[in-house]
Each structure stands twice: as C-alpha cells, then as structure tokens.
DRENBAFI-849987 format. One line per 10 residues: number of its first residue (from 1); their letters; for each residue x, y, z of N, C-alpha, C, CB. Coordinates in steps of 0.001 Angstrom, whole numbers. Atoms other than C-alpha are relative to their C-alpha. Glycine has a CB too. Example, Ala and Ser with C-alpha at 12.3 -4.5 7.8 and 13.67 -1.06 7.14 Angstrom:
! DRENBAFI-849987
1) AS) 890,-1190,0,12300,-4500,7800,900,1200,0,-992,27,1246; -820,-1190,-60,13670,-1060,7140,-770,1090,730,414,462,-1415 .
***
This chain:
! DRENBAFI-849987
1) MKKNHYIKGT) -629,-1303,-129,-76694,27307,61048,1153,-69,992,-1025,1056,438; -1070,134,-983,-74743,26451,64202,1131,-851,-554,-534,-609,1301; -1010,882,568,-72989,23709,62294,920,777,-934,-660,-1167,-747; -817,-820,905,-71800,26177,59625,910,932,782,-893,814,-945; -794,-901,-846,-70615,28578,62317,1162,-774,633,-891,651,1107; -1035,843,-616,-68715,25734,64013,1087,-349,-1024,-629,-1299,580; -952,356,1056,-67101,24656,60725,871,1206,-350,-744,-512,-1258; -773,-1215,306,-66047,28247,59942,1004,296,1108,-942,1209,-195; -902,-229,-1134,-64581,28621,63429,1164,-986,0,-768,-106,1317; -1033,1032,50,-62684,25343,63088,968,273,-1149,-635,-1398,-153 .
11) LLQVTLVASI) -852,-335,1150,-61398,26300,59634,888,1197,305,-857,290,-1240; -783,-1171,-373,-60272,29655,60990,1146,-401,932,-898,1058,673; -1044,458,-924,-58366,27926,63809,1072,-799,-739,-614,-855,1124; -954,803,774,-56779,25426,61415,864,904,-875,-742,-1042,-873; -739,-934,838,-55784,28248,59072,1013,789,820,-959,953,-708; -890,-764,-879,-54307,30221,61939,1193,-853,419,-763,502,1247; -1083,902,-407,-52273,27235,63193,925,-282,-1183,-575,-1326,563; -812,270,1187,-51124,26408,59651,858,1211,-361,-896,-385,-1187; -752,-1227,302,-50077,30030,59100,1170,173,961,-922,1229,70; -1071,-121,-1000,-48083,30058,62335,1110,-1002,-305,-555,-225,1437 .
21) LLFAACDNNQ) -1006,1010,315,-46343,26804,61418,764,346,-1265,-650,-1363,-147; -653,-401,1243,-45615,28034,57909,945,1159,235,-1034,375,-1055; -851,-1145,-321,-44244,31315,59241,1248,-464,751,-778,1040,838; -1139,498,-790,-42043,29442,61731,967,-758,-896,-485,-913,1154; -863,766,894,-40755,27131,59013,754,896,-971,-818,-1015,-769; -617,-905,963,-40013,30014,56679,840,1085,653,-1057,633,-846; -750,-1041,-701,-38533,32259,59338,1482,-233,-185,-358,32,1500; -1431,140,239,-34944,32821,58296,765,638,1120,402,617,-1336; -870,-494,-1063,-32816,33128,61375,1192,661,-672,453,-1155,975; -998,-788,701,-30345,35805,60370,1424,-504,174,-77,1402,454 .
31) NQQGSKASAE) -1379,417,-179,-27256,34137,61761,222,-1465,-313,435,279,1393; -199,1410,287,-27883,30478,60992,-942,-458,-1094,-200,-838,1256; 787,685,998,-29058,28666,57957,489,-1424,-11,112,671,-1410; -357,1401,-36,-29069,24932,57554,1260,-318,-771,-1114,-811,-526; -1115,402,835,-26609,24665,54734,908,1172,-333,-505,-638,-1268; -978,-1006,430,-23535,26476,53553,-549,787,-1193,1354,-671,-368; 508,-657,1207,-25192,27210,50194,-1083,1026,327,-551,-1041,-973; 1064,-952,-322,-28256,28840,51736,554,1189,782,-1115,-690,804; -621,-1113,-730,-26088,30906,54107,702,941,-974,1005,-528,1055; -708,-828,992,-23947,32099,51195,-985,798,-855,886,-883,-907 .
41) ELNDEKFDNN) 1017,-676,812,-27047,32930,49153,-603,1190,752,-1112,-991,-400; 553,-1093,-805,-28526,34998,51974,1002,1142,149,-414,-516,1382; -1025,-1040,-131,-25238,36834,52459,183,775,-1303,1333,-620,425; -114,-676,1294,-25000,37586,48727,-1134,1006,-191,-5,-1029,-1146; 1148,-905,117,-28476,39134,48889,140,1219,918,-1295,-751,327; -86,-1070,-1007,-27620,41220,51978,1096,1016,-283,229,-599,1357; -1172,-872,74,-24225,42638,51081,360,342,-1436,1186,-655,682; -388,-482,1322,-23429,44778,48045,1502,257,-58,-773,1279,-355; -1371,-454,-124,-19998,45703,49255,941,-1199,92,159,911,1229; -950,1118,29,-17010,43410,48538,612,-272,1364,1101,278,-1000 .
51) KQEEDAEFLV) -608,177,-1322,-15539,43998,51997,-935,-784,914,342,1368,632; 967,725,-825,-18711,42828,53710,-149,-1448,-475,-1367,710,-27; 99,1357,539,-18919,39828,51383,1190,-846,438,-86,35,-1533; -1192,728,-441,-15336,38851,52276,-117,-382,1477,1269,849,-232; 212,292,-1421,-16165,39111,55971,-973,-1162,169,-527,1247,737; 1021,1048,-81,-19252,36943,55463,566,-1342,-462,-1231,379,-848; -592,1240,507,-17311,34379,53422,899,-645,1051,800,271,-1284; -865,554,-1029,-14780,33991,56213,-822,-618,1129,929,1081,551; 808,551,-1089,-17464,33494,58868,-704,-1295,-423,-1037,1033,464; 597,1240,510,-19178,30880,56691,1057,-1111,20,-566,203,-1451 .
61) EAAEINLKEI) -1082,990,-10,-15823,29101,56283,335,-431,1432,1256,570,-690; -297,315,-1405,-15148,29310,60032,-1072,-920,586,102,1297,839; 1095,861,-478,-18573,27792,60757,145,-1410,-573,-1381,598,-391; -218,1301,633,-17852,25001,58275,1086,-785,728,377,179,-1478; -1099,650,-724,-14583,24254,60066,-505,-526,1337,1183,984,217; 497,413,-1314,-16268,24169,63472,-954,-1189,-104,-701,1167,687; 995,1063,123,-19174,22004,62336,646,-1323,-388,-1061,384,-1028; -692,1212,420,-16851,19533,60653,772,-619,1165,951,305,-1164; -794,527,-1116,-14579,19225,63684,-897,-567,1108,907,1102,574; 960,522,-984,-17582,18756,66002,-491,-1372,-449,-1203,977,183 .
71) HLGQLAQQNG) 557,1225,584,-19049,16095,63722,1026,-1135,51,-450,251,-1459; -1036,1031,22,-15762,14203,63295,482,-339,1406,1176,453,-859; -393,249,-1390,-14886,14610,66973,-954,-963,686,58,1310,778; 991,926,-561,-18113,12862,67926,253,-1417,-503,-1435,448,-364; -289,1311,583,-17232,10024,65560,1240,-619,642,196,120,-1522; -1239,510,-608,-13731,9707,67040,-255,-526,1408,1074,1102,39; 320,472,-1350,-15189,9355,70512,-714,-1349,-44,-869,1031,737; 728,1261,135,-17397,6505,69267,883,-1106,-570,-1224,192,-887; -701,1027,772,-15023,4714,66900,1491,-108,279,-193,260,-1437; -1431,68,-273,-11543,5494,68164,327,-1234,824,473,1264,725 .
81) SATYIKELGR) -389,1182,-774,-9712,2427,69411,979,378,1110,628,-1066,-919; -964,-447,-1007,-6989,4292,71320,-619,1104,855,1307,501,-671; 519,-1010,-926,-7787,6406,74366,383,1396,-459,522,-249,1421; -445,-1338,411,-5736,9311,72990,-788,519,-1206,1495,-21,-330; 843,-429,1134,-7879,9368,69804,-1371,421,511,-142,-1141,-1057; 1283,-383,-605,-11080,9402,71846,124,1354,701,-474,-1083,1005; -224,-1278,-691,-9624,12238,73941,170,1146,-993,1237,-91,907; -140,-1022,1048,-8602,14136,70796,-1372,360,-551,931,-496,-1143; 1359,-246,492,-12164,13736,69507,-817,830,972,-707,-1312,-266; 741,-765,-1014,-13616,15010,72780,488,1444,49,147,-657,1391 .
91) MMEEAHSKSQ) -546,-1355,-6,-11254,17995,72767,-516,796,-1204,1542,-42,-7; 473,-678,1215,-12248,18828,69184,-1471,373,127,212,-894,-1236; 1436,-291,-132,-15953,18555,69914,-225,1156,970,-769,-1253,480; 220,-1038,-1009,-15777,20704,73050,528,1366,-455,667,-400,1315; -603,-1276,380,-13412,23369,71712,-717,633,-1195,1480,-195,-324; 660,-562,1186,-15130,23752,68340,-1468,328,275,102,-980,-1177; 1364,-381,-403,-18579,23798,69985,32,1381,651,-611,-1056,981; -143,-1322,-627,-17424,26725,72110,281,1060,-1062,1135,-13,1060; -320,-933,1083,-15930,28391,69049,-1238,307,-839,1113,-575,-892; 1221,-195,784,-19196,27870,67166,-995,880,753,-642,-1354,-340 .
101) NDLNILAKSK) 885,-860,-792,-21188,29427,70010,446,1455,-77,-33,-465,1465; -535,-1365,122,-18906,32482,69956,-251,560,-1398,1511,18,312; 205,-413,1388,-19172,32596,66172,-1458,344,-262,457,-1099,-958; 1429,-299,164,-22983,32474,66309,-319,1403,501,-860,-1036,748; 240,-1333,-572,-22990,35566,68533,595,1075,-901,600,103,1426; -668,-972,868,-20495,37390,66315,-758,161,-1316,1454,-430,-273; 712,-62,1284,-22336,36495,63090,-1330,722,147,-232,-1411,-557; 1289,-664,-220,-25663,37596,64535,188,1506,141,-694,-568,1254; -239,-1438,-201,-24189,40945,65587,349,708,-1310,1128,211,1015; -377,-572,1305,-22964,41465,61997,-1051,-265,-1070,1342,-566,-455 .
111) NISIPSTPSD) 1062,350,937,-26189,40213,60376,518,-900,-1127,-622,1267,-585; -573,937,966,-24178,37470,58642,-605,-1376,255,1566,-43,102; 560,1350,-88,-25805,34118,57921,1138,-1010,-70,-1041,-256,-1138; -981,1078,15,-23735,31042,58727,-734,-1332,43,993,125,1191; 670,1304,-22,-24505,27351,58291,-96,-553,1411,737,-992,-894; 184,649,-1295,-25784,25316,61210,49,-1515,-115,-1317,425,617; -123,1439,210,-25432,21862,59667,1262,-279,-803,-1250,-568,-724; -1219,334,737,-22352,20082,58338,-249,-51,-1503,557,-1337,480; 84,-22,1465,-21659,20392,54617,129,-1415,-564,1099,915,-595; -186,1285,681,-21540,17580,52068,1436,-482,181,-345,119,-1507 .
121) DSNDAYTNLN) -1404,348,-191,-17739,17668,52394,210,-629,1381,893,1249,-166; -96,527,-1361,-18038,17122,56140,-661,-1368,99,-643,972,999; 704,1287,-28,-20558,14333,55660,783,-1091,-731,-1388,147,-624; -837,962,722,-18277,12656,53096,1185,-439,854,497,606,-1320; -1128,328,-874,-15330,12847,55506,-466,-926,1123,635,1290,588; 583,834,-1063,-17550,11365,58231,-213,-1426,-513,-1348,604,501; 283,1309,584,-18651,8514,55959,1285,-778,-250,-781,156,-1306; -1281,670,285,-15083,7749,54863,662,-491,1282,951,953,-748; -597,414,-1272,-13830,7669,58449,-809,-1114,658,110,1195,949; 888,970,-640,-16824,5664,59641,181,-1407,-568,-1449,436,-160 .
131) EKSGNDFDEA) -237,1302,631,-15867,2872,57236,1247,-683,552,131,164,-1509; -1246,541,-547,-12572,2386,59103,-208,-434,1447,1137,1042,-90; 80,434,-1395,-11962,663,62404,1409,-247,533,-873,-1283,136; -1273,302,-640,-9203,-46,64888,1044,1068,-253,513,-1324,-476; -1105,-943,225,-5821,1518,64235,-145,743,-1331,1339,-741,35; 232,-684,1279,-6853,2313,60641,-834,1263,229,-712,-947,-1012; 806,-1187,-330,-9524,4633,62044,859,1032,719,-1221,-387,877; -807,-927,-794,-7112,6155,64561,981,773,-874,758,-757,1090; -951,-655,906,-4484,6871,61895,-702,996,-912,743,-1042,-841; 721,-856,944,-7014,8289,59445,-545,1249,693,-1148,-780,-659 .
141) YADKMVDEHQ) 539,-1150,-734,-8629,10519,62087,1117,981,364,-735,-469,1276; -1120,-883,-371,-5282,11873,63340,523,730,-1235,1147,-813,672; -457,-640,1242,-4155,12522,59744,-970,1093,-435,154,-1045,-1123; 1038,-963,404,-7446,14283,59008,77,1247,873,-1414,-636,95; -65,-1144,-907,-7116,16497,62092,1235,854,-268,-2,-475,1453; -1201,-769,346,-3568,17485,61123,-273,832,-1256,1226,-947,-223; 280,-709,1262,-4624,18374,57555,-1024,1112,199,-507,-984,-1065; 1074,-985,-201,-7814,20147,58644,500,1215,783,-1188,-646,737; -456,-1126,-820,-6047,22249,61264,1093,813,-677,500,-502,1332; -949,-781,796,-3213,23215,58940,-762,950,-924,930,-934,-825 .
151) DAIKAFEQAA) 824,-841,885,-5838,24494,56494,-721,1089,792,-1030,-864,-761; 725,-980,-820,-7816,26202,59269,929,1125,451,-634,-686,1228; -956,-1017,-446,-4733,27991,60565,308,972,-1130,1298,-657,504; -249,-886,1154,-3979,29327,57072,-1169,962,-205,233,-833,-1287; 1191,-834,218,-7560,30592,56697,-117,1073,1083,-1277,-873,-23; 126,-952,-1105,-7556,32243,60128,1142,1020,-10,-26,-744,1340; -1112,-958,120,-4098,33795,59596,-302,1039,-1069,1321,-731,-331; 372,-939,1061,-5298,35327,56332,-1080,962,483,-485,-758,-1246; 1076,-849,-515,-8431,36609,58043,538,1005,1011,-1099,-855,642; -567,-877,-1024,-6412,38045,60927,778,1158,-634,917,-802,938 .
161) ENINDSEIKN) -727,-1051,713,-4442,40059,58366,-897,822,-924,1123,-612,-802; 689,-629,1133,-6957,40834,55640,-1459,377,216,70,-896,-1144; 1425,-297,-200,-10479,40964,57077,-167,1473,340,-607,-891,1125; 231,-1434,-158,-11961,44453,57118,-614,365,1349,-893,493,-1105; 698,-291,-1243,-14197,44281,60176,918,-309,1193,-1319,-819,92; -957,168,-1107,-12116,44774,63344,-437,-1081,996,181,1326,735; 462,1031,-939,-14313,42532,65538,229,-1402,-560,-1490,198,320; -231,1302,631,-14112,39657,63070,1498,-299,-34,-595,-31,-1437; -1447,155,24,-10380,40204,62692,516,-400,1384,673,1302,-472; -425,320,-1366,-9930,40141,66482,-424,-1399,411,-566,1014,981 .
171) WARATLPNLR) 450,1357,-297,-11997,36966,66772,904,-1026,-678,-1460,-196,-448; -904,911,717,-9815,35295,64123,1336,-95,731,219,476,-1463; -1280,-6,-724,-6669,36353,65996,-107,-754,1317,462,1440,262; 193,650,-1304,-8059,35136,69324,-187,-1510,-140,-1209,604,717; 247,1424,228,-8971,31752,67805,1268,-744,-409,-1067,-179,-1068; -1209,648,520,-5553,31060,66269,781,-813,1030,899,1035,-576; -765,815,-957,-3770,29925,69475,-648,-1361,283,160,761,1304; 689,1270,-217,-6426,27250,70039,174,-932,-1191,-1486,239,265; -191,827,1192,-6151,26032,66454,1418,-574,-37,-278,821,-1278; -1392,486,-25,-2366,25784,66829,183,-1085,1059,976,1166,269 .
181) KHLDHAIECQ) -57,1013,-1054,-2792,23856,70079,-631,-1297,-492,-713,498,1281; 652,1183,560,-5198,21483,68320,925,-704,-989,-1324,386,-689; -917,580,976,-2682,20979,65515,1123,-758,708,583,1097,-912; -1078,667,-741,100,20170,67968,-482,-1314,606,542,922,1105; 562,1204,-620,-2125,17684,69779,-280,-1066,-1064,-1301,342,775; 290,946,1088,-3210,16096,66481,1285,-627,-526,-753,706,-1147; -1290,536,454,439,15722,65414,518,-1040,994,1037,1142,-177; -400,982,-1017,1220,13967,68710,-769,-1308,-190,-241,561,1426; 830,1196,201,-1684,11575,68118,367,-709,-1300,-1493,376,-11; -410,568,1289,-604,11068,64505,1287,-814,175,207,1126,-1058 .
191) NKSDNI) -1268,702,-235,2902,10105,65647,-226,-1289,789,989,912,752; 297,1208,-780,1506,7657,68215,-639,-1065,-879,-927,332,1184; 700,960,874,-782,6043,65632,933,-597,-1029,-1174,671,-705; -940,495,1013,2003,5775,63067,979,-1007,577,765,1156,-617; -1009,872,-623,4238,3965,65566,-589,-1277,592,729,757,1084; 622,1231,-524,1761,1205,66413,186,-1125,-997,-1514,213,295 .
***
C-alpha cells in the first residue's frame, strides 16, 4: 500500500516537472521567436490590419539586419587578417547588438514578434565568408558590409517615411545616422582592401 502511494507521488512529481518543462518550451515570448518564419507567422495571426502588418514586417526585417551584422561581425573579428577589418567587425557587433536590444524593447511594447536567431540567408553569408581567408576574406567582408548597409539604409529610409506607428517611425529615423556611419566606415575598409 505504501509502495503504491510512493509510486503515485513520484508519478505526480514527474508529471508536474514534465508539464512545467513543456510549458516553458512552448511558451511563446511575444517579442522574440527563433526564426524569421515563426515570427512572421505569429505576427500574421495577431494583426488583421494592413498597417500593423507593415509595421511588424519592418521590425522583423530590422531584426534580421541586426542579427546578420552581429553574426558576420563576430566572424570578421575571428577571421579578418587586417586590423581595420577586425575593428569593423567589432563595431558592427557592438552597434547592432545595441540596436537589437532597443528593437527588442520596441517590439515587445508593440506586441510584435521578431526573430532571435540568424536566418538561413545570414547563415549562408556566414558560411561563404568563412570559406575565405587573408585578404580575400577582408575584401569579401568589406564588400558585404557596403552592400548590406546600402540595403539597410533604403529599408530604414522607407520606414522613416511610410511606417504608420510613430514610435517605430522615430526609431527608424534615429537609427539611420548610425547605419550611414557604418556604410562610410565599410567603404573606407573596402577601399583599403582593394588597394592591397
């Protein structure tokens, strides 16, 4: 009889622990999802209104930009052969990490889900760069940063003009000067790498 009581108590504890772990694993943090696709899916479920969907799409894109620049910046610090490439990588990692932290707060306040892990595109870019070494890596990284920041500036300029939510619009406007500074720095590094 005591043995049955003990087994039931143990089963109850195991069930309780399993339930807690399952709940924790299934808990959908409202501002971060692992992947871009899951963040977009959650946003589609939450927002019926096109204006809100556009706002959410921009924040997902902004998170993608930040995560990619952080990821590639870390690689540049490891694989860059020139000091200026390592420094560019460190600047990208630090600045985009700060931007991502600000974005997390903004997205949470708007109940918008954003990705928290790099996308397949980011991982592919990482893999392609990781296959290079020496000056080939430095050139490829600088070129990538120029292209990425030109695209980011376009996206943020459009958001600064067209986004409906004033807080998101203001965040986009406030981020633009940093993106332009990054572009200028990347162009300087690109010119140095091209002249080696």
